[in-house]
N, C-alpha and C positions, 0 to 999 in steps of 0.2 A: 456223407457224414452219417454216423449212426444216430439212432434215436436215444436221447438221454433217458427217456422213460424206460426203454428196454434195458439200459445199463443199470438203472436203479432197481428194476423188478427182477432181473436175471443176471446179477453180477457174476455168478459162477459160470454161466454159459459164455458170457463175454470174455472172462479170464481164460477159459478153455479154448475159445476161438483164437485169442491172441497167441496162446501157447502153440496151437496147431499150426499157426502161420509163422512161428518163430519170432513173434513180437514181444518185447519186454515193455509193458506199460503198467504203471501203478494206477489201478482203478480208483484208489482212494483220493487221488488228486482231483479227478473229475467230480466225484461225489461230494467232496469238501467244498469245491467251488460252487456246485449247485446249491448246497445248503446255505452258503454265504449269500448267494444270489437271492434265495427265498427270504432270508432274514432281512436283507436290504430292501426288498420289495415291500415287505410288511412295515419296516421302519418308515419308508417314504410315504406309505399310505396313511400311517398314524399321524405323521407330521402334516400331511396335506389336509387330513380331516380336521385336525386342531386349527390349522390356518384358516380353513373355511368357516369354522365355528366363530373364530375371532372376527373375521371379515363380516359375518352376519350380525355380530353384536354391536359393532362400531356405530352404525347409524342410530341406534336406539339409546346410546349412552349420553346422558346429559352433562355429566361432569367432564370438564376439559382435561383434568389430570387423568381421570380414568380412560378417556379417549386416547391420550398420548401414550399411556401405559400399554393399551391394547395395540396401538399402531406399532410401537417399538417391539412388542412381542411378536406381532405379525411379521415384521421385517426380519427378526431373528429366525423365525420359523422358515421363512423363504430362503434364507442363507443356508440353513441346515438341510432343507430339501435339496438345494442346489449341490451342496457337498455330497450328500448321500447319493444323488443321481449320478454324479461324476464317479463316485466309487462303484456304483452299480454298473455303469457303463464299462468301467475297467474290468470288473469281474466277468461281465458277459463276454467281453472280447477274449479274456483268458480262457473261459470255459469253451468258447467256440474253437479257439486255437487248440485246446487240449483234445476236444472231441474229433478234430480233423486228423489226429494222429492214429485214430482207430481204423483198422480195416473193416470191410464189410463182413457180415455174418455168412459163413460158408453154408452151402446146402448140405443136407445130411448125407447125400451120396458122394460127396467129394472125398477121394482117397486121402488118408492122412499120411503125410511124409514130408521130409525136410526140403526136398528139391525135386528136379525133373526125373531123378532116378526112380521116384515113386509114382510117376505118371502111369495111368492105366490105359492099355490098348483096348479100344472099344470095338473097332472093326478094321479089317484090311480090305483093300481093293487092288487086285492085280498082283503081279510078281515083279521084283526088280528087273529092269530092262537088261537083257543079255545081248551082247554084240559078238560078231565073229571077226571083229577088227578092234584095234586099240582106240577107244573113244576119246574125244577131245573134251575139254571143258568149254563152257558157254562163251568165255571171252575169246578163246582161240577161234571157235566157230564163228562168232560174231565179227571178229576182225577179218577172217578169211572171206566172209560173205558181204563185207561192207555194211554191217548192221550196227555195230557198236564201236565208237571211237572215244576212248578214254584219254588218250594222249593229248588230243586237241582240247578236250574238255578241261584237262588239268592246266593247259596253257592259259585258258580263258578264266576258269573258276577255281582251280586248285584241285587237290587230290579228292578222289571219290565223288566225282561228278562224271556224267557221261552224255555223249550225243547218241541218240538212237536215230537210225537213218533207214531209208528204203523200206524193205519188207518188215523191219522191226516196228516201224511206225504203223504200217498196215496191220501188223499182228496186234499191236496195242488196241487199235480202234475196232478190230474184229472181236477182241475179247470184251471190249466195252459193249458192243452191240449184242453179243451173246448174253452178257450179264443182264442187260436191259430187257432182252426178250424173255428170259427166264424169271426175273424178279417181278416184272410188270404183270405177269400172270397171277401173282400172289398179292396184287394191289399195292406194290411199292411205287411211290411217286418219285420220278427222277429230280435230283436237286444239284445245281452247281453252286456250292456254298462259297462264302468269302474265304480267302486264303489267310486273312489277318483278322484276329479277334482281340477283344480287350482282355487285359489281364484279369479283370473281374470275371468274365465269362470262362476263361481258361481255369481260373481258380475254382469256380463253381463246379467245373467238371472233375476237379480233384487231381489235376496234373501238375500242380506247382509244389506239392508237398514231397518230403523225403527225397530231395535232390532232383525232383522232376525239372526244375528250372534249368539245370545244367544241360539238359538235352534239347532245350527249346531256343529257337532264335528269337531274341527279344529286341523289338524296335523301340528303344527306350525314349527317344524323342517324342514318340506318339503314344507311349504306353500301350503298344499293341504287340502281339506275338504271332509268329507264323504257325499255322496248324501243322501238327504231326500226323494227323489223319482227319478225314472230313467229319468223323463223329464229333470231334471237338468243336466244330462249328454248327453241326446239326442239333446237338443236344440243347444248346442255349437258344435255339429258335423258339422254344416254348417256355423260356424263362419267365417266371411270374405270370403264367397264364393258366387258365382252367380249360380242360378238355372235356367235351361232352362225352359221356359214356357211350352214347350211340355211335360216335365217330371213331371210337377206339376199336382195334388198334390203329394208330397212325403209323404208317410205314413209309420210310424214305430211303432212296438209293442215292447216295452222294458220290460224285466223281470229282476228284481234285488232286493236285500235287500234294505231297507230304514232305515236310521239311524237318530234318532231324540232325542234330549235331553229331550224334553217335560217338560221343566223347570217349567211351570205354571200349570201343570195338578194336579188335586186333586180329592178327593171324590170317588164315585163308579167307575169312569173311571179307577182308578188305580188298580181295582180288575180284575184279569184275563188278557186277551190279547187284550182288546179293545184299550188300549192306552199304548204301550210299547216302549222301546228304539230301538228295532230292529224288523222289520217285512218285509215280502216279498210283492211285488206288481207287477201287470201286468198293464202297462201304454201305452195308445195310444198317438201318437204325430204326428201332421201333419204340413207341410209347404205348403202354397197355395197362390194364388193371392188374392189381396184385394177384388176383385169382387166375389170371390167364398168362402170367409171365413165363412160367416153366413150359407151358404149351407153345408159347411164342419162341422160346429158346430152341425147342426141338424143331420148329419150322425153319428157323435160320440155319441150323445145322443141316437139315435135309436139303435145303437149297444149295448150300456149299457142296454137299456130296453129289448132288445132281450135276452141278457145274463141272466138278472134277471128273466124274464118271463120263460125262459127255466128251471131255478132252482125252479120256482113256489114258490118263497118267496114273502110274502106280502110286498109291497113297495109303495112309492109315489115319484113323480118327483116334485122337488121344484125349482122355479126360485128365486135366491137370490136377496134380496133388496139391494139398493145402499150402505147402511151402513154395510152390511154383505159381500159385494163382495171384494175380495182381490185386492190390488193395481194394480197388473199387468193385471187383467182381465177386459174386457169390458162387459162381461156377463158370469154368471156362473149358471149352473144347478147342483143341488145335487140330488142324489137318496138316499132316506132314507128308511131303512128296519126295519120292526117290530121286536123288541127284547122282547120276553115275560118276561124275568127276570126284565127288566126295565119298562115294560108296556108302551113303547113309541117307536116312530120311531127314528132311529139314522142314521146319514150319513154313507154310505158304499162306495159311489163313487161320483165323481165330474167331471164335464167337463167345461172348460173355453176357451173362445176365447180371446186371448191376443192381437189380431190384430198385429200392428207393434211395440208394446211397448217393447218387448224383442228383436225382430229382428233388431230394429234400433240400439241398443247398440251392438248387435252381428255382425252387418254389413252383414246380410244375405239378398241378393237381388234376384229378379227374372228378367231374361232377356226377355222382351216382344218385339213384332214387332216394336213398335214405341218409346219405352222408357224402361229404367230400373227402377223398383220400389222396395221398401222395401217389403219383403215377409211378409205374415201374418202367425202366429204360433198358434196352438191350441193343447190342451192336454185334455185327458180324461181317467179316471181310468177304466180299464176293470175289474180288481178285486183287491181290497186291501185284500189280502189273509186271514189275521188274522180275520178281521171283518166278512168276508163271512163265514169262519169256525164257528165263534160265532153264526151267524144267522142260519146256517144249524143245528148245534147241538141243539140250543134252539127251533127252529120251527119244527124240525123233530124228537124230542125226543119222546120215547114211555114210557108207564107206567112201563114196566119191566126194564127201564134204558138203553135200546138199542136206536140206532138212525138209522132211515131209510135213505138210500142213495138216493138222488134225481135221478130220472130216467135217466136224461141226462148225469149223471156222471158215471153210472154203467159200461159202456164199458171200462173205464179206471180204475175204482176201482176194478172191478172183483167180486163184491158182492152187495147184496141188503140191507144188514144190518151191522151196526157197533155195535159190542157187546163186552162184557168183555172177555178178554182172560187171560191166566195164566202168560203172559209175564210181 
């Protein structure tokens, strides 16, 4: 949620930010609500002051009639205070709801453009994989090697679920161990978060606005939601807490399933495990000071690149344009990996600096020497396991149908090659 103070002090900047993001928001609505809120606060204070004055006079009044008059006036004032407080509460809710419509303020270096066509290529690593045979897609490879079974998963759970088996499971946990090894070097603390969080916590993270609820599995009997990424459970860990500046940055590495309804997905993305309702992810999350958040963002990106370069998968780093950047983010980088079956680069990880957009609502602060400030929060995918498995199977496939295990994963896989078994 944006800071109302910023909206009042720099309305032109906010209006331009909304325009750059393709958002149509009438700023006057929020400013009018804020003005009404201030007027009501003043009116309540005046009424309370008068009520206190009357309460102080009553004990010293000797005339019974004067006492009754003061008592009646006091009762009237209390009723007026109650009415004004109710009106104030309504205005505050309306203002909060209005402010939640606003996206975060973009960083100055974010490319301006309406959609992904304006995204900026920052760096490239490797060349698209070339084959001297006709390559298969990951689902055919996975089925042939007994790694992916979507037919039986559909029988049990419905469309767009999968069983991962055999070497695919070993591959997943090798990726997890690799991510743990690299991130713990940078002080990340491993976390297994809850898979269900309250709607209050999910709302504070900003994922229930603008149709976000449509993508979330909601357990209405318990007012809980299933997380779509572990960051949604890690961010609220520090809800309404104060972080000592000496302990910042706080860095966490979450590993969890992710549950997404993917209501609008269609086409080739629905084949295989590129876009499914349940997948596992390894997610980095940091709380830091405002002064260090951009530095922390570069660290998250560098770790992502280190992980991908270790796998030797061809990829590129993209800086997202204003119209393609999610509302909570002030800047987002995507890493897109080459998928031979699609003959294109596809997003496999992302990192965003959400500055104080989420932490303002979460009430997460940092205690500094001269003041307390709202913490900045950042997130970054270490591995979206399913998509990395897709990339490995497709880029490392061999003519005989086997798949080479990337060197860096072999200590945990215990083998150099994934091949068909009788299982």
